[in-house]
C-alpha positions as CSV (number, residue, x, y, z in Angstrom):
1,M,120.6,143.9,84.6
2,N,119.2,145.0,81.3
3,L,117.8,148.6,82.1
4,S,115.3,148.7,79.2
5,E,113.4,145.9,80.4
6,L,112.8,147.9,83.9
7,T,109.9,150.0,84.1
8,N,110.0,154.1,84.8
9,T,109.4,153.4,88.5
10,E,111.8,150.4,88.9
11,L,114.4,152.9,86.8
12,L,113.5,155.8,89.4
13,N,114.5,153.2,92.3
14,V,117.5,152.0,90.8
15,Q,118.6,155.7,90.3
16,A,117.6,156.2,94.1
17,A,119.3,153.3,95.3
18,A,122.7,154.4,93.4
19,V,122.4,158.0,94.7
20,E,122.1,156.5,98.2
21,E,125.0,154.0,98.1
22,L,127.0,157.1,96.6
23,R,125.6,159.1,99.7
24,S,126.7,156.3,101.9
25,R,130.2,155.9,100.6
26,G,130.3,159.8,101.0
27,I,130.7,160.6,97.2
28,V,127.6,162.8,97.3
29,R,126.1,164.4,100.1
30,T,122.5,164.8,99.1
31,A,119.6,162.7,96.9
32,N,119.8,165.7,94.3
33,N,121.1,164.9,91.0
34,P,124.4,163.3,91.7
35,I,126.3,165.2,89.1
36,G,126.9,168.7,91.6
37,D,127.5,166.6,94.6
38,Y,129.9,164.4,92.6
39,A,132.1,167.3,91.3
40,E,132.1,169.1,94.9
41,W,133.6,165.8,96.2
42,L,136.1,165.0,93.0
43,V,137.2,168.8,93.1
44,S,137.7,168.8,97.1
45,T,139.4,165.5,97.2
46,T,141.7,166.3,94.5
47,L,142.5,169.8,95.4
48,G,142.8,169.0,99.3
49,L,139.7,171.4,100.1
50,E,137.3,171.3,102.9
51,L,134.0,170.8,102.0
52,A,131.5,173.7,103.5
53,G,128.7,172.8,105.1
54,N,125.5,172.3,102.9
55,S,123.9,175.8,104.2
56,S,126.9,177.8,103.4
57,A,126.0,180.5,100.9
58,G,127.8,181.1,98.1
59,Y,130.7,178.9,98.2
60,D,131.4,174.8,98.6
61,A,134.6,174.4,100.1
62,K,137.6,176.0,101.3
63,S,141.7,175.8,100.9
64,A,143.7,175.6,103.9
65,S,144.7,179.4,103.1
66,G,140.9,180.5,103.4
67,V,140.5,180.5,99.5
68,R,136.6,180.1,98.9
69,V,135.8,177.7,96.1
70,Q,132.1,177.6,94.4
71,I,132.1,174.1,92.6
72,K,129.7,174.0,89.5
73,A,129.1,171.3,87.0
74,R,127.3,170.1,84.0
75,R,127.0,166.8,82.2
76,V,126.4,167.4,78.6
77,T,124.7,164.9,76.5
78,A,123.6,164.2,72.9
79,K,120.5,165.6,73.7
80,N,121.3,168.5,75.9
81,P,125.0,169.8,74.8
82,S,124.5,172.9,76.5
83,R,127.4,173.9,78.9
84,Q,125.3,176.3,80.9
85,L,126.4,176.3,84.7
86,S,123.5,176.6,87.2
87,A,122.6,179.9,88.5
88,I,125.3,182.3,90.3
89,R,123.3,184.0,93.0
90,N,124.8,187.2,94.9
91,L,127.8,187.7,92.4
92,E,128.2,191.2,93.6
93,G,128.4,189.7,97.4
94,K,131.9,188.3,96.3
95,D,131.0,185.1,98.3
96,F,133.5,183.0,96.7
97,D,137.1,183.6,95.4
98,E,137.0,181.3,92.5
99,L,134.6,179.2,90.7
100,V,135.8,175.7,89.7
101,A,133.4,174.2,86.2
102,V,133.6,170.9,85.3
103,I,131.9,169.8,82.4
104,F,131.3,166.0,82.3
105,N,130.1,164.0,79.0
106,E,127.3,161.2,79.1
107,S,130.0,158.7,80.5
108,F,131.0,160.9,83.4
109,E,134.3,161.7,81.5
110,I,135.7,165.1,82.1
111,I,135.4,167.2,78.8
112,E,136.6,170.6,80.5
113,A,137.6,171.5,84.0
114,V,138.6,175.2,84.9
115,S,139.3,177.7,87.5
116,I,138.0,180.7,87.1
117,P,138.6,183.8,89.4
118,H,135.7,185.8,91.0
119,S,136.4,189.1,88.7
120,L,136.4,187.1,85.7
121,V,133.0,185.3,86.5
122,G,131.2,188.6,86.0
123,E,133.0,189.3,82.8
124,Y,131.8,186.2,81.1
125,S,128.3,185.8,82.3
126,S,125.1,187.5,81.6
127,Y,122.6,188.5,84.6
128,R,119.1,187.1,83.9
129,E,116.5,189.2,86.2
130,H,113.9,186.4,86.1
131,V,116.0,184.1,88.2
132,N,117.8,186.8,89.8
133,A,121.3,185.4,88.9
134,H,124.2,185.5,86.8
135,I,124.3,182.7,84.1
136,L,127.9,181.2,82.7
137,H,128.6,179.0,79.8
138,V,131.8,177.2,80.1
139,R,133.0,177.5,76.4
140,G,134.6,180.0,73.6
141,R,136.5,183.1,74.6
142,L,136.1,182.0,78.4
143,L,138.8,178.9,77.8
144,E,140.9,180.8,75.8
145,D,141.2,183.5,78.3
146,P,144.9,183.0,80.3
147,R,143.5,184.1,83.6
148,V,141.3,180.9,83.5
149,A,143.4,178.0,84.9
150,S,142.8,174.5,83.5
151,L,142.3,171.5,86.0
152,K,141.4,169.2,83.3
153,N,144.4,167.0,83.2
154,E,144.6,167.0,87.2
155,L,141.1,166.3,87.9
156,N,140.9,163.5,84.9
157,A,143.6,161.6,86.7
158,A,141.6,161.4,90.0
159,N,138.3,161.0,88.2
160,N,139.8,157.7,86.1
161,S,141.6,156.8,89.4
162,L,138.4,157.2,91.7
163,Q,135.6,155.6,89.2
164,T,137.4,152.1,89.3
165,R,137.8,151.9,93.1
166,R,135.4,149.8,95.1
167,P,134.6,150.5,98.4
């Protein structure tokens, strides 16, 4: 299939069909941009976490010992290299114990994957009143902080294995 020959509508239909197939395989859970759902599935599968229901506020998965994990992802591209995660709401409510952030490149390879304790999220993020949330960028001093654990090798191995698997 030569994607450049498709109309905008046909391309959107291909994306919708691909997302639906990923949902039927259990890889993504919604029809939204699949990167967030894919990261939740990858992290929970790799780390042995149980995904929370879509309506669980503040966290996406839980460990067997009860650790609540918020999972955020970003796919950087040549046109948008930002490593800003989506809004983190109600940080003061301590709805999660750790935040796992996964940064993918355009080919869905993992550039960065880290586990950040809740206490550090406030230290490295900025509160933005206009969105009523904290904003966190996965870069610089955050990645150098010894309290931040790298999950890159573990998630990369799983990601590489899972990308080549067929149903």
